[in-house]
N, C-alpha and C positions, 0 to 999 in steps of 0.2 A: 387603692391597690390594683395593679394591672391584672387583667384576667389572663391566665396562662392555660394553654392547651397542651397536654402531654402528647408527644408524638406517637408513643406506643398505643395510647388510648385511641387516637385518631386512626391508626392503622387497623386496630381491632374493629372499630366501627366500620371502617371501609371494607374490611374483610367480610363482616356480617352482611353488609348491604350488598356487596358483590356476590356472595354466596347465595343470598336470597334471589337476586336477579338471575343468577346462573340456573338455579333450580326452576325458576319461573320459565326461563327460556327452554330448558330441556323438556319441561312438561308441555309447553306450547309447541315445541318441535315434534313431540310424540303425537299430540292431538292433530297437528297439521303435517304429519310425516311425509306427505306427498310434496310438501314445499321445502326444497333444500335450503333456502335462505334462513329459515328459522333454526335449522340444525347448525349451520355455520355460526350464527350469532350465539347460540347456546354454548358451542365449543369455545367461542371467544370469551364469554363471561366465565366459563369454567377455568380458562387459562388465567384470568385475572385473579380468581380466588386462590389458585395454586401459587401465583406469584407472591401474594402476601404471606403465605406460609413460609416460602423461601426467605423472604425479607426478615421475618421474625426469627427464623432459625439461624440466619447469618449473623445475628448479634453475638453468637458464641464465637470466640476467637478461632477455634479450630474448624469452624464452619464458615469462615469468611468467603469462601469460594461460592457459596450459595447466593450471594448478592447478585453477581452477574447473571446467574441462572434465573433469578427472580426478574431481572430486567428483561431477559429474553421472553419470559412468559407475558410480561406487560406488553411488549411489542406484538407478541402473538395474539393478544386480545384484540388489538386494533387491526392487525393483518387479517384475522378471521372475520371481523366486522366488515372489512373491505371485500373479502371473498363473498360474504353473504350479500353485500350490496350488488356485486356483480351478478350473483345468482338471481337475485330479485329482479334484475334488469334483463334476465335471459341470456347473459353472457357466460363465457367459460369461467370455471372456478379459479384458475390461476393459482394452483396450490404451491407450485415450486417457489415463486417469489415470496409467497406468504410464509414459507418455512425457512427460506434462505435468510431473510432479514433477522428473525429471532436467533437463528443459529450463529450468525456473525456477531450479534450483540453479546452472545454468551461466550463464544470461543476467543474473540480478539483480546479482551482483558485477561482471560485466563492464560493466554500464551505470551502476552506482551507486558502485562503489568504485574511484575513480581518484585517485592511482596505486594499483595493486594491491600488497598486502603479503602476508606469508606466511599470515595467517589471514583474508583477505578472504572474506566470505560463509560463514565457518565455522559460525556459530550457526544460520542457516536450514538449512544443509546437514545439521548434526547432527540437527535436529528433523525434517526431512523423511525422513532415513534411518531415524530412530527410528520414525516413523509407519508406513513401509512394513514395517519389521521386526515391529512389533506387529500390523499387519494380516495379515502372513504367519503369525505365530504363532496368531492367532485363527482363520485359515482352516484351518490344519492341525488345530487342536483341534476346530473345529466339524465338519469333514468326516470325520475318521477316527480321532480319539483313542480312541473307544470300540471301534473295530474293529482298528486297526493300532497295534502297539506302537511302531513307528518314527515314526508320525505324532505321538504324544505326545512323543517325544524332540525332534522338530523344533519342536513347539509351544513347548516349554520353552526350547530353544536360541534360537529366533527372538525370543521374548518377552524373554529375558534380554538379548539384544543390543539390542533396542529400549529397554529400561529403562536400559541402560548409556549409550547414546547420548543419551537424554533427559537423563540426569544430566550427561553431558559438555557438552551444549549449555547446560544451566542454569548449571553452574559457570563456564563460559567467559563467559557473558553477565553473571554477577554479579561475576566477578573479572577475570582477564587471562591470556593464554597464559604469562606469566612467573611467575604465582603459584605458590608451592611446592605448595600442595594440588592445583592443577590438574595440575602436572607429575608429581606423585607418583602420582596415580590416573587421570588422564584425558589425559596427555600423549601425544605421537605414538608413543613406544616401547610404552607400555602398550596403546594402542589398536591398534597394528599386531599385537601378540601376540594380543590378544583376537579380532581379525578373522581372523587366521590359524587360531586354534583353532576359530572358528566355521565357517570354510570346510572344515577337516578333518572336523569332526563332521558338518556338513551334507552334504558330498559323499558320504561313505560311507552315511549314514543315508538320503539320498534314493535312492541306488541300491538299498539294502535295501528301502525302501518300495515302489519300483516292482516289485521281485521279489515282495514280500509280497502286493501287489495281484494280480499275475498268478497266484500260487499260490492265493489265495482265489477268484479267478475260475474257476480250473480245478476247485477243490473244489466250487464252486457248480454248475458245469456238470455235474459228475458226480452231484450230488444233487438237482438241480431240473429240472423239465420245461422244455424250451427255449422253447416257445410261451407258456405261461401263467405261468412263473416260480414255480410252487408245487412242493412236493416231488414227486419222481418215485416210482414204485411201490416200487422197491427201498429207497430211503431211508426212505419212510414206514413200511414193514414193520419195518425195523430199529429206528427210533425208537419206534414204537408198541409193539413187543414189549418193549423195555426199560421203557417207561412202564407197561405192564400189570404187569410184575414188581414195580415199586416200589409201585404202587397196591395190589397184592395183600397186601403186607406191612402196610398200614394199613387194609385192608378198605374202601377208598374206592370209590365207584361209578365206572363208566366207560360211555360210550355211543358207539356208532359210527353215523354217518350215511352211507348209500350214496345218491348223487344221480346222476340221469341226465337229460340234456336231452331234452325230448320232441320227437319227429319230426325228429331231427337230420339223418338221411340226407335227408329231404325238404328241409330247409333248404339243405344242400349242393347238392342237385340243382336246386332252384328259384333260389337266390340266388348260387350259386357257392361254391367252397371258401374264397376270401378272406373272404367274409362269415361263413362258418361259423367260420373261425379267429377273427374279431373277436368272435363270440358267446362262444367259449371263453375268450378273454382277458378280456372284460368280466365274464363270470360269475365267473371265478376271482378277479378283483380285488374284486368285490362280496362274494363269500363270505369272502375273507380279511379284509375290513374289518368283517365282521359278527361274527366269532368273536374269541376272546382270543388274545393272543400265545403262551400256553402250549398252545393247541389245535394239532392237526396236520391240515393240509389237503394232499391230494395229488390229482394227476390219475392215476386208476387205470388208465385206458386209454380211448382214443377220447373220447367225450363223457361218460364216467363219472368222477365225483369221489367221494372218500371223506374224511370228517372223523372224527377221534378226539377226543372231549371228555372229558378226565380230570377226575374229581371231579364229574361232572354226571350226575344221575339221569334217568330217562325223562321225567318231567313237564317239567323244565327243558329237556331236549333237544328235546322236541316244540315248545316255544315257539321255540327257536333255529331249528329246521327250518322252522317256519311263517314266521319272519322272513325267512329266506333265500328261501323260495318266493315270498313277497310281493314282495320286492325284485327278484327275477328277473323277475317279471311286469311290473315298472316299466321294465325295459330296453327302449329303443326305438332301432332302427337303421334309418335312412332309406336306402333303396336305390333303384335305377332301377325295380325291380319293386314298389315300395311300401314301407311301413314294416313292419319285422319286429319282432315282440314274442315272444321265446322264453319258454317255460315249463319248469318242472323238476318231476320227481317224486322223492320222497325216501322211503327206507326207514330205519326207526329200530330199533336193537337195543341193549338195555342189559344190563349185568351189575351188580347192586346192590353186590356186594363185590369186583368185579374177579376173581372166581374162574372166569374163562373164558379160553380162548386166542384170539388174534386171528383166525385163520382161521374159527373157529366163529361169532364175532361178525359178521364180514363176511358169511358165508354166511347168517346169520339176517337181517341187514339187507337183503341182496340178495333174500331171499324177501319181505320187507316191501315192497321196491321193486316187485317183480313184482305184488304186491297193489295198490299204488298205480296202476300202469300199467293193470291190468285193471279198475280202478274208474273209469277215465276220464282218468287223467293229471292233471298240475298239482295234486297233492295230496301230503299226508304220510300215511304208513301205518306202523303199528308191527307188530313181529313177534307172531304169535299166542301 
């Protein structure tokens, strides 16, 4: 005897699962109410719950118009997940397209398909739903797949859903709702199970993604300077010491730059501490863009920064230091007291075979920095 699944039972189960996930997300959004992405995802799951209520109510002949409304809320589910993904990535919310898609899915069959039948407006509904699913998948992949494991899961899940509904719309367009192939692979029962699995996977993964982002932010706060967003002193020392140990095994060179903004106290006294902070932020961003991703940059304290250049000898390091010095001199900050053009003094210390410990390299570069300061500032000096 073949096992039969009742469609209404499936939809009821799907509604209960979706409602539970929606409540979960709204509670998560309230707990993390400073994070807009959780709120958008909660709204999306709430829309999914509402859509199932419309579907159940539309089974009454006099309420057949609620079917397209339910379709619109299903599209809104994925459109708000897409909005949440954009918000998670720090991009604009794009509310207008998120609302236009569901509105069109609702209004087109109500205006053009009279009398309404069970599959009125289904093809455009499937394609619009597919589009938002693929957009959400792309947004998850673009924004966090290389950093967050859960973002990759969401990218794959959303993309699969988008491809499935694109196939569903195509097969329905080319055949009919009664075609055996459509019923077997894209019918209401199969689609309801697919969506229910999508909701289960997405709900737990989205919660995990939010927590993963929070944990990463906490780790970053513990390892990076709050103002300049470069490594703090403790993290720099930890990473640099590990780096020196690896370089010593291959006898590769290493160079340390100690950099100090000239007359920084005078800058704070003359222009104010907010301008001084702006100088620090702009210099850190400029220095970070000048060096390689494998190099280490930290705010060592106050207006002093340190760079560790693995695999770089003294001659190349001097060129890098001169580039940083020249680019620093190009910074111009317009203030009420005139235009501020900060300068930097840099001390360079190298170990040709990395046979040095970090404290001695920093101390040697610091001596070179003192030499650069004594020779008039805004220059690069090497250790004697």
